[in-house]
C-alpha positions in Angstrom: 0.0 0.0 0.0 2.9 2.4 0.8 4.1 2.0 -2.8 0.7 2.9 -4.2 0.6 6.1 -2.1 4.1 7.1 -3.1 3.2 6.4 -6.8 0.1 8.6 -6.7 1.4 11.3 -4.4 4.6 11.8 -6.5 2.7 11.8 -9.8 3.9 8.4 -11.0 7.3 9.2 -9.4 8.0 12.5 -11.3 8.1 14.2 -7.9 11.5 12.5 -7.5 12.9 14.7 -10.3 16.0 16.5 -9.0 15.0 19.5 -11.1 11.8 21.4 -10.2 9.6 18.5 -9.1 6.5 20.8 -8.8 7.0 21.9 -12.4 7.4 18.3 -13.5 4.2 17.4 -11.7 2.4 20.2 -13.4 3.9 19.2 -16.8 2.6 15.7 -16.2 -0.9 17.1 -15.5 -0.7 19.1 -18.7 0.1 15.9 -20.7 -2.7 14.0 -18.9 -5.1 16.9 -19.5 -4.2 16.8 -23.2 -5.0 13.0 -23.5 -7.9 12.5 -21.1 -11.5 13.2 -22.0 -12.9 16.5 -20.7 -16.6 15.6 -20.8 -18.3 17.4 -17.9 -19.1 14.2 -15.9 -15.6 12.8 -16.3 -14.0 16.1 -15.4 -16.1 16.6 -12.3 -15.3 13.1 -11.1 -11.6 13.6 -11.8 -11.5 16.9 -10.0 -13.4 15.4 -7.0 -11.0 12.5 -6.9 -8.0 14.8 -7.1 -9.3 17.1 -4.3 -10.6 14.5 -1.9 -8.2 11.7 -2.8 -5.3 14.0 -3.2 -5.8 15.4 0.3 -5.9 11.9 1.8 -3.0 10.6 -0.4 -0.8 13.6 0.3 -1.5 13.4 4.1 -0.5 9.7 4.1 2.5 10.4 1.8 3.7 13.2 4.2 3.8 10.6 7.0 5.5 8.0 4.8 8.1 10.4 3.5 8.5 11.9 7.1 8.8 15.4 5.6 6.3 18.2 6.0 4.9 19.3 2.6 7.6 17.4 0.8 8.6 18.7 -2.6 8.3 15.1 -3.9 4.5 15.3 -3.3 3.1 16.7 -6.6 -0.5 15.5 -6.6 -1.3 19.0 -5.3 0.2 20.6 -8.4 -1.6 18.1 -10.6 -4.9 18.9 -8.9 -4.2 22.6 -9.2 -3.6 22.4 -12.9 -6.7 20.4 -13.5 -8.7 23.0 -11.6 -7.0 25.7 -13.6 -8.2 24.1 -16.9 -11.7 23.3 -15.8 -14.5 24.1 -18.3 -12.2 25.7 -20.9 -11.8 24.7 -24.5 -8.9 22.2 -24.8 -6.5 24.2 -27.0 -2.7 24.1 -27.0 -2.6 27.9 -26.4 -4.8 27.8 -23.3 -3.0 24.7 -22.0 0.4 26.4 -22.2 -0.8 29.8 -20.9 -2.6 27.9 -18.1 0.6 26.1 -17.3 2.7 29.3 -17.1 0.1 31.3 -15.1 -0.5 28.4 -12.7 3.3 27.9 -12.1 3.8 31.6 -11.5 1.0 31.8 -9.0 2.2 28.7 -7.3 5.7 30.1 -7.0 4.8 33.7 -6.0 2.1 32.5 -3.5 -0.3 35.5 -3.7 -2.5 36.2 -0.6 -3.8 34.0 1.1 -1.8 31.1 -0.2 0.8 31.2 2.5 -1.9 31.0 5.1 -3.6 28.0 3.4 -0.3 26.1 3.7 -0.5 26.4 7.5 -3.4 23.9 7.6 -2.0 20.6 8.9 -1.4 17.5 6.7 -2.9 16.9 3.4 -5.2 19.9 3.6 -2.3 22.3 3.9 -0.6 20.6 1.0 -3.6 20.8 -1.3 -5.4 24.1 -0.5 -2.8 26.6 -1.8 -2.6 24.7 -5.1 -6.4 24.5 -5.5 -6.5 28.3 -4.8 -3.8 28.9 -7.4 -5.9 26.7 -9.8 -9.0 28.7 -9.2 -7.3 32.0 -9.8 -5.6 30.7 -12.9 -9.0 29.4 -14.1 -10.6 32.8 -13.7 -7.7 34.5 -15.6 -8.0 31.9 -18.4 -11.7 32.4 -18.7 -11.2 36.2 -19.0 -8.4 35.6 -21.6 -10.7 33.2 -23.5 -13.5 35.7 -23.6 -11.2 38.4 -25.0 
């Protein structure tokens, strides 16, 4: 069971990348987004799994890795990217712009992202990335409308 948790929490082990594991996790999410269906029902189920399952998985992984908010845990970045791309047309331009905006927001940590990280366990790991995804989604919807 520990192997499965590590596998999922680290985004199929891309979180072990020595270079920018969070970016690698987001890049994996971009690739998965590009190949997975985005029907409304499937997308809602995927987002719910990533939010609820990701919170549980990242909490368990934090205990397994014995490291608070380990950089190897990237399921939060994956979830954030999928939230960022929710209910938008699947175009290469939006996917790339969404990737860039999401990564910038995740790195800069606009208010109140730092406060969201203070929640214990999986909740603290996930909330700041979900927030970054929501802000990115709003920006992308505005860009798309223009």
